[in-house]
C-alpha positions in Angstrom: -19.3 -49.2 26.6 -22.2 -46.7 27.2 -20.0 -44.6 29.5 -17.3 -44.3 26.9 -19.8 -43.2 24.3 -21.2 -40.5 26.6 -17.6 -39.3 27.5 -16.7 -39.1 23.8 -19.9 -37.1 23.0 -19.2 -34.8 26.0 -15.6 -34.2 24.7 -16.9 -33.5 21.2 -19.4 -31.0 22.6 -16.7 -29.3 24.7 -14.4 -29.0 21.6 -17.2 -27.5 19.5 -17.9 -24.9 22.3 -14.2 -23.9 22.5 -14.0 -23.6 18.7 -17.1 -21.4 18.8 -15.4 -19.2 21.4 -17.6 -20.3 24.2 -16.7 -21.7 27.7 -17.5 -25.4 27.7 -18.5 -25.2 31.4 -20.9 -22.2 31.5 -21.3 -21.7 27.7 -20.6 -17.9 27.8 -18.4 -15.9 25.5 -16.4 -14.4 28.3 -13.0 -16.1 27.4 -10.1 -13.8 27.8 -6.3 -14.1 27.5 -4.1 -13.5 30.5 -0.7 -12.4 29.1 1.0 -12.5 32.5 0.1 -16.1 33.2 0.0 -17.2 29.6 -3.6 -18.6 30.1 -7.0 -18.4 28.4 -9.5 -18.1 31.2 -13.3 -17.8 31.4 -14.1 -14.6 33.3 -17.6 -15.9 34.3 -16.7 -19.2 36.0 -12.9 -19.0 36.2 -12.2 -22.2 34.1 -8.7 -22.3 32.6 -9.0 -23.5 29.1 -5.3 -23.4 28.0 -2.0 -22.8 29.9 1.7 -22.7 29.2 1.5 -22.0 25.5 4.6 -22.3 23.3 6.2 -19.0 22.7 7.5 -18.9 19.1 9.1 -15.4 19.5 12.8 -14.7 20.3 14.3 -15.5 23.6 15.7 -11.9 23.9 13.9 -8.6 24.5 14.7 -5.3 22.8 13.5 -1.8 23.9 14.5 0.2 20.9 15.4 -0.2 17.2 19.2 -0.2 17.9 18.9 -3.1 20.4 16.7 -5.0 18.0 19.2 -4.7 15.2 22.1 -5.8 17.5 20.3 -8.8 19.0 18.5 -10.0 15.8 20.2 -13.0 14.2 18.1 -13.1 11.0 18.1 -11.1 7.8 15.4 -9.1 6.1 12.2 -10.9 4.9 11.8 -11.9 1.3 10.6 -9.1 -0.9 9.3 -9.0 -4.5 10.7 -5.5 -4.9 14.2 -6.8 -5.5 15.1 -8.9 -8.5 16.7 -11.6 -6.4 14.0 -11.3 -3.7 16.7 -10.2 -1.3 18.4 -13.6 -1.1 21.9 -12.6 -2.3 24.7 -11.4 -0.2 25.7 -7.7 -0.1 29.2 -6.6 0.8 29.1 -3.7 3.2 30.6 -0.4 1.9 32.4 0.2 5.2 35.9 -1.2 5.1 35.7 -2.8 8.6 36.0 -6.4 9.8 33.5 -8.3 12.0 34.9 -6.7 15.1 34.5 -3.2 13.7 38.2 -2.6 13.2 39.4 -0.7 10.0 41.2 -2.8 7.4 44.5 -2.1 5.8 44.9 -0.2 2.5 45.6 -3.5 0.6 42.3 -5.0 1.9 40.4 -1.8 0.7 41.3 -2.6 -2.9 40.5 -6.2 -2.6 37.1 -5.4 -1.1 36.4 -2.9 -3.9 37.0 -5.6 -6.5 34.8 -8.0 -4.6 32.0 -5.5 -4.6 32.3 -4.9 -8.3 32.1 -8.7 -9.0 29.3 -9.2 -6.5 27.2 -6.6 -8.4 28.0 -8.3 -11.7 27.1 -11.8 -10.7 23.8 -10.8 -9.1 22.3 -10.7 -12.6 22.8 -13.8 -14.7 21.0 -12.8 -18.0 19.2 -10.1 -19.8 15.9 -10.9 -18.2 17.3 -10.4 -14.7 19.0 -7.1 -15.8 15.6 -6.0 -17.2 13.9 -6.8 -13.9 16.6 -5.2 -11.8 16.3 -1.9 -13.7 12.5 -1.9 -13.7 12.3 -2.6 -10.0 14.8 0.2 -9.3 12.5 2.5 -11.4 9.5 1.4 -9.3 11.4 2.1 -6.1 12.4 5.6 -7.3 8.8 6.5 -8.3 7.4 5.1 -5.0 9.8 7.3 -3.0 8.8 10.3 -5.1 5.1 9.7 -4.7 5.3 8.8 -1.1 3.1 5.8 -1.3 3.3 2.9 1.2 5.4 -0.2 0.9 2.5 -2.6 0.0 2.0 -0.6 -3.2 5.7 -1.2 -4.2 5.3 -4.9 -3.5 2.1 -5.1 -5.6 3.7 -3.1 -8.5 6.7 -5.5 -8.4 4.5 -8.5 -8.6 2.5 -7.0 -11.6 5.7 -6.3 -13.4 7.0 -9.8 -12.8 3.8 -11.2 -14.2 4.1 -9.0 -17.3 7.7 -10.1 -17.8 6.8 -13.8 -17.4 4.0 -13.4 -20.1 6.4 -11.5 -22.4 4.3 -8.4 -22.3 7.4 -6.2 -22.3 8.3 -6.9 -25.9 8.0 -3.8 -28.0 7.5 -1.5 -25.0 9.9 0.5 -22.9 10.9 -0.8 -19.5 10.0 2.6 -17.9 6.6 2.6 -19.5 5.7 -0.9 -18.2 7.1 -0.1 -14.8 5.1 3.1 -14.5 2.0 1.3 -15.6 2.5 -1.4 -13.1 2.8 1.2 -10.3 -0.3 3.1 -11.4 -2.2 -0.2 -11.5 -0.9 -1.1 -8.0 -2.1 2.3 -6.7 -5.6 1.7 -8.0 -5.6 -1.9 -6.7 -4.5 -0.9 -3.2 -7.0 2.1 -3.2 -4.2 4.6 -2.9 -5.4 7.9 -4.5 -2.8 8.8 -7.1 -3.9 10.3 -10.4 -2.4 9.5 -13.8 -1.0 13.0 -13.9 0.7 12.6 -10.6 2.3 9.3 -11.7 3.4 10.8 -15.0 5.1 13.7 -13.1 7.6 11.3 -11.6 8.0 9.0 -14.6 10.4 9.1 -17.5 7.7 8.5 -20.2 4.7 10.6 -21.3 1.1 10.2 -20.1 -0.2 8.8 -23.4 2.2 5.9 -23.3 1.5 5.2 -19.7 -2.3 5.1 -20.3 -1.9 2.9 -23.3 0.4 0.4 -21.6 -1.8 0.4 -18.4 -4.8 -0.6 -20.4 -2.9 -3.3 -22.3 -1.4 -4.8 -19.1 -4.7 -4.7 -17.2 -6.4 -6.5 -20.1 -3.7 -9.1 -20.6 -3.3 -9.9 -16.9 -7.1 -9.9 -16.4 -6.9 -7.2 -13.7 -10.4 -5.9 -13.1 -10.4 -2.5 -11.3 -13.3 -0.4 -10.1 -13.5 3.2 -11.4 -11.7 5.6 -9.1 -13.9 7.2 -6.5 -13.3 11.0 -6.4 -13.8 11.1 -2.7 -10.5 9.3 -2.2 -8.7 12.5 -3.3 -10.6 14.8 -0.9 -8.6 14.3 2.3 -5.2 14.8 0.7 -6.4 17.8 -1.4 -8.0 19.4 1.7 -4.8 18.8 3.7 -2.7 20.5 1.0 -5.1 23.4 0.8 -5.3 23.7 4.6 -9.1 24.1 4.6 -11.4 23.6 7.5 -12.7 20.1 8.5 -16.3 21.3 7.7 -15.3 21.9 4.1 -13.8 18.4 3.7 -17.0 16.9 5.2 -19.2 19.0 2.9 -17.1 18.1 -0.2 -17.5 14.3 0.6 -21.2 14.9 0.9 -21.4 16.7 -2.4 -19.5 13.9 -4.1 -21.7 11.2 -2.6 -24.9 13.0 -3.7 -23.7 13.8 -7.2 -22.2 10.3 -7.7 -25.6 8.7 -6.9 -27.0 10.7 -9.8 -24.2 9.6 -12.1 -22.7 13.1 -12.6 -19.2 11.8 -12.2 -19.4 9.4 -15.2 -16.8 10.1 -17.8 -15.2 12.9 -15.8 -11.7 13.1 -14.3 -11.9 12.0 -10.6 -9.3 14.6 -9.6 -11.1 17.4 -11.3 -14.4 16.3 -9.8 -12.9 16.2 -6.3 -11.3 19.6 -6.8 -14.7 21.1 -7.9 -16.4 19.5 -4.9 -13.9 21.1 -2.5 -14.4 24.5 -4.2 -18.2 24.2 -4.0 -18.0 23.1 -0.4 -15.9 26.2 0.4 -18.6 28.4 -1.1 -21.4 26.7 0.9 -19.3 26.9 4.1 -18.4 30.6 3.6 -14.7 29.8 3.2 -12.8 31.5 0.4 -10.7 29.0 -1.6 -9.1 30.4 -4.8 -10.0 28.4 -7.9 -6.4 28.6 -9.1 -5.1 27.0 -5.8 -7.6 24.2 -6.0 -6.8 23.6 -9.7 -3.0 23.5 -9.0 -3.4 21.1 -6.1 -5.5 18.7 -8.2 -3.2 19.2 -11.3 -6.2 20.3 -13.4 -7.4 23.5 -15.0 -9.4 26.4 -13.6 -11.9 25.9 -16.4 -12.5 22.3 -15.3 -13.0 23.3 -11.7 -15.4 26.1 -12.7 -17.5 23.9 -15.0 -17.7 20.9 -12.6 -18.6 22.9 -9.5 -21.5 24.6 -11.3 -22.8 21.2 -12.4 -22.5 19.8 -8.9 -24.3 22.7 -7.2 -27.1 22.5 -9.7 -27.4 18.7 -9.2 -27.9 19.2 -5.4 -30.3 22.1 -5.9 -27.9 24.9 -4.8 -27.6 28.2 -6.6 -24.2 28.6 -8.3 -22.2 31.6 -6.9 -20.6 33.9 -9.6 
């Protein structure tokens, strides 16, 4: 009885050591994975912790994208960016059978009619038609802005939530879709200004801003103010300035932000002014007009902000 209690306690201590990432024998954290043997081994004492693990991957190997597509037997993953989440069937536009052979002319007409009806039955009611159009708008704007796929997924989820809570009533589909995309960009920390989002939208900036505030309030989405330094790398890349200018611009933003100088000011204008001020301090000539156009702001804004920034960091403004 005493021996079984000791063995049980020893087993528990070994399990706790493994869970903590330690070797149960020498109690060191030198456990490594050997992919060739499929084992977890302690480098210090050579103890084999696990072996012959179950491989949940496919039984085939592919060395390029074409081989992967040919060997894969599953479809695309579920996505929120399609109104049916990608579950419905799509009839291919190529008039070929499963063996790749072209079909007869009679079959061409039949397939065309099938495609038409397939598109019609994918949306059952007005709500789904609304969602389908809105998600296509989000997809179009995402492509135009060049933002990553997670932003599109987040924007689609936000629009679905707004549709479920009946926040679309009395507002345009394009306005709500654009507001959802702008909210997603801020939520995913992707630096896109309201002016940039407006440039690819079908509605004006005032409606986007008003709808954005309404949706964020109703869906209880709490977002931190946009940090101007997020725009610096992209603006510097577009202006093709030296790396030292970019580093100095980030430094200027950090120093002036600590003093609260950015409060109530446009983050894009503030970032543009910091880049211009950094160019002056690094002896690199950057035209104010070029900086303003890149940030989609005015020359007056750049001129006023950069003077305030230089004064805040005790540097003499250059005229």
